[in-house]
Every structure is written in C-alpha cells, then in structure tokens.
KESE-142030 format. One line per field, with one value per residue (C-alpha): residue number from 1; x, y, z; residue in one letter. Coordinates in steps of 0.05 Angstrom, whole numbers, plus 32768, in hexadecimal, padded with zeros to 4 digits. Layout:
# residues N
vexba [NUM  ...]
px [X  ...]
py [Y  ...]
pz [Z  ...]
roba [A  ...]
# end
This chain:
# residues 124
vexba [1  2  3  4  5  6  7  8  9  10  11  12  13  14  15  16  17  18  19  20  21  22  23  24  25  26  27  28  29  30  31  32  33  34  35  36  37  38  39  40  41  42  43  44  45  46  47  48  49  50  51  52  53  54  55  56  57  58  59  60  61  62  63  64  65  66  67  68  69  70  71  72  73  74  75  76  77  78  79  80  81  82  83  84  85  86  87  88  89  90  91  92  93  94  95  96  97  98  99  100  101  102  103  104  105  106  107  108  109  110  111  112  113  114  115  116  117  118  119  120  121  122  123  124]
px [80E2  80A5  80A8  80E0  80CF  80BD  80C6  80E2  80AA  806B  805E  800C  7FFD  802E  8031  8068  8050  807B  806D  807E  8076  8040  803B  802D  7FFD  7FD8  7FCF  7FAF  7F83  7F7B  7F8D  7FC7  7FCB  7FB2  7FAE  7FC3  7FA9  7FBB  800A  800B  801B  800E  8017  8022  8021  8062  8046  801A  803D  8059  8027  7FEF  8023  8027  7FD5  7FCC  8002  7FE0  7F9D  7FBD  7FDC  7F8F  7F6B  7FAF  7F9D  7F50  7F60  7F91  7F64  7F28  7F2F  7EEE  7EC6  7EB8  7ED1  7EB5  7EDC  7EA2  7EBE  7F08  7F19  7F05  7F2D  7F65  7F68  7F62  7F83  7FCB  7FAD  7FB0  7FF5  8015  7FF6  800F  8056  8069  8030  804A  808A  805D  8031  8074  8091  804F  8055  808D  807F  8099  80D5  80EC  80D0  80F6  80F8  80B4  80AE  806A  8064  801B  8031  8063  8031  8056  8029  8051]
py [7FAC  7FD5  801A  800B  801A  7FDE  7FF8  8048  8079  806F  80AD  80B5  80F8  8133  8108  80D6  80A8  8077  8032  8012  7FD9  7FEC  7F9A  7FAD  7FE6  7FC5  7F7C  7FA5  7FB8  7F76  7F97  7F83  7FC9  8006  8052  8095  80CF  80FA  80EB  80CD  808C  8041  8011  7FC8  7F8A  7F5F  7F28  7F0A  7EF0  7F0B  7F02  7F17  7F57  7F6A  7F66  7F99  7FC3  7FC5  7FD5  8008  8030  8021  8042  8085  808B  8092  80B9  80E9  80EB  80EB  8117  8113  80E8  80A8  806B  8020  7FEA  7FB6  7FDB  7FED  7FA6  7F79  7FAF  7FB0  7F68  7F5E  7F90  7F65  7F2C  7F4B  7F6F  7F2C  7F00  7F30  7F49  7F61  7F91  7FCC  7FCF  7FCB  8009  8033  8021  803C  8075  8089  8082  8043  8038  7FEE  7FB8  7F75  7F86  7F96  7FDC  8005  801F  802B  8065  8087  808F  804E  8019  7FCB]
pz [816F  817D  815C  812B  80E3  80B6  8078  805B  8059  802C  8002  7FF6  7FD2  7FF6  8038  804C  8081  80AA  80BA  80F5  8123  8152  816B  81B0  81A7  817D  819D  81D1  81A0  8180  8139  80FC  80FA  80EE  80C8  80FA  80CC  80F7  80FB  80B4  80CF  80BF  80F9  80F3  811C  8116  8148  8106  80CA  8095  8057  8095  809B  8058  8050  8085  806B  802B  804F  8077  8033  801B  805A  8053  800B  8011  8052  8023  7FDE  7FFE  8051  8065  8045  8068  8052  8069  808D  805C  8016  802D  804A  800B  7FD5  800B  7FFE  7FB4  7FB0  7FD6  7FA6  7F6A  7F79  7F94  7F63  7F2A  7F40  7EFC  7F00  7F27  7EF9  7EBD  7ED6  7EEE  7EA3  7E8A  7EAB  7E98  7E46  7E3A  7E54  7E41  7E75  7E7B  7E23  7E15  7E00  7E0B  7DC9  7DD9  7E00  7DDB  7D95  7D79  7D54  7D44]
roba [M  E  G  A  A  I  I  E  P  I  K  I  G  G  F  W  A  K  V  T  D  E  S  Q  A  L  A  Y  Q  Q  L  C  G  A  W  V  G  A  R  N  H  I  Q  I  N  T  A  F  D  E  Q  T  Q  A  E  T  L  V  H  E  V  V  H  A  I  L  A  V  Y  L  E  G  V  P  V  E  E  A  F  L  A  P  F  A  Q  G  L  F  Q  V  I  G  D  N  P  H  L  I  E  R  V  W  A  M  A  E  G  G  R  D  V  N  G  V  K  D  T  A  S  V  G  E  K  D]
# end
C-alpha cells in the first residue's frame, strides 16, 4: 500500500529514517528506491520481487549512512551501487555475521555456545 511502512524506522547516526512503500511515485521515475535526506525517508518500490526490494533497502541505507556521516561530500553512484550490492551479498551469505559482530561489540556475549574470550581478555 502506497505510503505504508515496510519495516520499523531505522536509526542511522542520531536520526530515525522511516521506510515506506512508494511504488507509484518510484515507478513513474523508473526507480527501485530512493533516499530522501531532507525527510529522513527511505522509499522502496514494492512492485519488485522480494530480493530486489531487500537489495534496494541495503542500497538506500548505504546512501543514508553516507549522507549522515559524510555530510556534504559527494558520493558517486558508481562507487555506492557495487558497494551496497557487495554488502548485501556478504550479509545474505553469512547470516551469522551480524549476530557475531554484536556479540563481540557487547564484550564477549555467548553466541551459539561460542564465548568470545578474546574480547574480554581471557585466553584458552
């Protein structure tokens, strides 16, 4: 449904970005998605298949991250597009990665029976 939230808002830097279905507006522009920085808004064209929507979401999140952390620095789509596609592939092919990164960041939280002892200063 046009304008409906696709997922809960995403926090990027200190900002919350809403993610909505904007299929009609994006189809008119022949786009899969868009980052509207002035409104902290990620728009997704849900007329595409789920994989395309997911990859587009990652692509637009990368746009948002760069807009927040590199404010005013121009970023070429020729860099961003393959970077976002590679990030999508790595996350998709390694579902354990995100959970493990957070476990390490939290100081060795036990994940799937594996204690990250290196991050808490212990040795085997």
